[in-house]
C-alpha positions as semicolon CSV with decimal commas, in nm:
position;residue;x (nm);y (nm);z (nm)
1;M;14,194;11,545;14,108
2;F;14,027;11,161;14,203
3;S;13,969;10,935;13,921
4;E;13,629;10,818;13,860
5;K;13,729;10,486;14,015
6;A;13,837;10,611;14,307
7;V;13,450;10,870;14,359
8;L;13,258;10,594;14,221
9;Y;13,482;10,298;14,480
10;G;13,384;10,596;14,734
11;F;13,034;10,626;14,663
12;G;13,011;10,247;14,700
13;G;13,117;10,224;14,978
14;I;12,884;10,485;15,223
15;V;12,611;10,358;15,077
16;S;12,743;10,038;15,193
17;V;12,721;10,188;15,582
18;V;12,467;10,360;15,492
19;F;12,274;10,038;15,395
20;L;12,473;9,847;15,690
21;R;12,373;10,079;15,988
22;H;11,987;10,073;15,879
23;S;11,879;9,770;15,665
24;E;11,600;9,719;15,918
25;L;11,482;10,086;15,755
26;F;11,517;10,008;15,391
27;I;11,399;9,606;15,456
28;E;11,056;9,757;15,706
29;L;10,988;9,991;15,343
30;A;11,104;9,721;15,089
31;G;10,780;9,494;15,314
32;F;10,569;9,782;15,262
33;F;10,581;9,868;14,907
34;A;10,539;9,449;14,877
35;L;10,239;9,526;15,124
36;F;10,097;9,804;14,947
37;A;10,212;9,664;14,613
38;A;9,976;9,302;14,703
39;T;9,719;9,477;14,815
40;F;9,675;9,685;14,484
41;Y;9,630;9,451;14,215
42;W;9,392;9,201;14,468
43;F;9,209;9,500;14,461
44;R;9,233;9,542;14,124
45;W;9,111;9,117;14,040
46;Y;8,858;9,157;14,314
47;A;8,683;9,533;14,081
48;R;8,720;9,291;13,717
49;E;8,586;8,977;13,903
50;S;8,307;9,232;14,081
51;A;8,261;9,381;13,715
52;K;8,199;9,052;13,551
53;D;7,910;8,862;13,844
54;K;7,734;9,203;13,750
55;L;7,807;9,180;13,456
56;L;7,646;8,752;13,434
57;R;7,403;8,875;13,635
58;S;7,250;9,064;13,314
59;G;6,818;8,886;13,213
60;I;6,768;8,855;12,835
61;K;6,619;9,225;12,924
62;D;6,965;9,398;13,056
63;I;7,051;9,219;12,713
64;D;6,843;9,351;12,459
65;H;6,969;9,748;12,612
66;M;7,351;9,670;12,601
67;N;7,524;9,767;12,292
68;G;7,795;9,548;12,107
69;F;8,094;9,620;12,227
70;E;7,878;9,538;12,617
71;F;7,718;9,189;12,477
72;E;8,144;9,131;12,328
73;Q;8,188;9,132;12,705
74;Y;7,923;8,938;12,808
75;L;7,903;8,652;12,610
76;G;8,321;8,636;12,669
77;A;8,219;8,631;13,098
78;M;7,977;8,400;13,031
79;F;8,200;8,136;12,830
80;E;8,494;8,222;13,055
81;R;8,300;8,063;13,355
82;A;8,179;7,771;13,130
83;G;8,617;7,642;13,089
84;Y;8,691;7,903;12,815
85;K;8,981;8,075;12,728
86;I;8,908;8,409;12,578
87;E;9,046;8,663;12,316
88;Y;8,875;8,915;12,258
89;T;8,927;9,060;11,830
90;P;9,033;9,347;11,746
91;V;8,726;9,670;11,705
92;S;8,780;9,716;11,370
93;G;8,975;9,448;11,141
94;D;8,859;9,172;11,342
95;Y;8,776;8,965;11,016
96;G;8,480;8,894;11,129
97;A;8,495;8,699;11,451
98;D;8,477;8,911;11,797
99;L;8,535;8,629;12,031
100;L;8,769;8,346;11,945
101;L;8,728;8,072;12,244
102;R;8,967;7,836;12,320
103;R;8,890;7,495;12,496
104;G;9,125;7,178;12,546
105;R;9,097;7,095;12,082
106;Q;8,794;7,277;12,009
107;Y;8,857;7,635;11,868
108;V;8,565;7,864;11,839
109;A;8,525;8,238;11,605
110;V;8,248;8,328;11,743
111;Q;8,061;8,680;11,566
112;A;7,871;8,852;11,872
113;K;7,506;9,043;11,745
114;C;7,329;9,234;11,958
115;Y;7,008;9,354;11,758
116;R;6,653;9,460;11,821
117;N;6,604;9,309;11,427
118;T;6,610;8,978;11,301
119;V;7,039;8,840;11,149
120;G;7,101;8,839;10,815
121;V;7,300;8,596;10,612
122;V;7,631;8,902;10,684
123;S;7,703;8,758;10,934
124;V;7,742;8,480;10,909
125;Q;7,958;8,515;10,622
126;Q;8,183;8,717;10,781
127;V;8,262;8,423;11,029
128;I;8,265;8,172;10,794
129;G;8,575;8,399;10,677
130;A;8,671;8,426;11,040
131;K;8,702;8,069;11,022
132;G;8,902;8,057;10,769
133;H;9,119;8,345;10,878
134;Y;9,232;8,224;11,249
135;Q;9,196;7,856;11,139
136;T;8,978;7,798;11,351
137;N;8,705;7,430;11,439
138;E;8,488;7,604;11,462
139;A;8,227;7,916;11,389
140;W;7,916;8,018;11,540
141;V;7,731;8,343;11,541
142;I;7,549;8,450;11,903
143;T;7,223;8,680;11,885
144;N;6,952;8,827;12,134
145;N;6,728;8,800;11,860
146;K;6,676;8,548;11,537
147;F;6,794;8,472;11,227
148;T;6,638;8,515;10,866
149;K;6,525;8,185;10,656
150;N;6,879;8,300;10,458
151;A;7,068;8,341;10,721
152;C;6,996;7,966;10,871
153;N;7,054;7,823;10,480
154;L;7,391;7,979;10,465
155;A;7,431;7,897;10,793
156;K;7,393;7,480;10,792
157;S;7,556;7,451;10,426
158;N;7,865;7,569;10,609
159;N;7,809;7,478;10,917
160;V;7,812;7,753;11,142
161;K;7,638;7,706;11,495
162;L;7,318;7,974;11,538
163;F;7,167;8,069;11,856
164;D;6,951;8,257;11,859
165;R;6,758;8,380;12,200
166;G;6,584;8,116;12,306
167;D;6,962;7,899;12,245
168;L;7,083;8,208;12,418
169;L;6,855;8,207;12,773
170;N;6,970;7,826;12,744
171;L;7,337;7,911;12,793
172;M;7,310;8,146;12,995
173;L;7,078;7,945;13,241
174;D;7,371;7,689;13,191
175;N;7,608;7,988;13,286
176;R;7,414;8,016;13,616
177;S;7,439;7,626;13,670
178;V;7,776;7,629;13,657
179;K;7,831;7,873;13,876
180;Q;7,660;7,756;14,174
181;S;7,811;7,411;14,076
182;K;8,119;7,573;14,192
183;K;8,028;7,711;14,495
184;P;8,159;7,451;14,799
185;R;7,868;7,201;14,965
186;P;7,757;7,226;15,317
187;V;7,957;7,014;15,525
């Protein structure tokens, strides 16, 4: 009876007439959806930033109660605030790095250890492997505790930077001063 082309042209004509007669409604709906999407994404961004700020307000006692994942997230937020681009490695199969930090030409493999006991030589060995695998120019191990003598010796001979509890506290203080310096000054 009617060819497919005729049906399509007829349908296209009907849609065009409906759109022209109700274009204001379509424009209002499009504006509503755009406003809704912008509001949704703003709230999502705000929730993530609020969570980061809350995490960064953590003190050393809070850190002592974190699990490994939370500690990695804390360090990532802290280094991001300090101007590094952060890449989190997979939870398993990470080749010895929990975070990869990049700022300018500096590229760092970070092994994060939130331990109740001292950190041993294995953590240093892991980050040495990560440095080679990810082809970074630096390797760091950061802990909320201290390092064994063997870990310190291996780190020194392989140019791995170790951050113990005292160094972590200094990083936290530096991070807080970075946050305060970004606040607008009163005129």
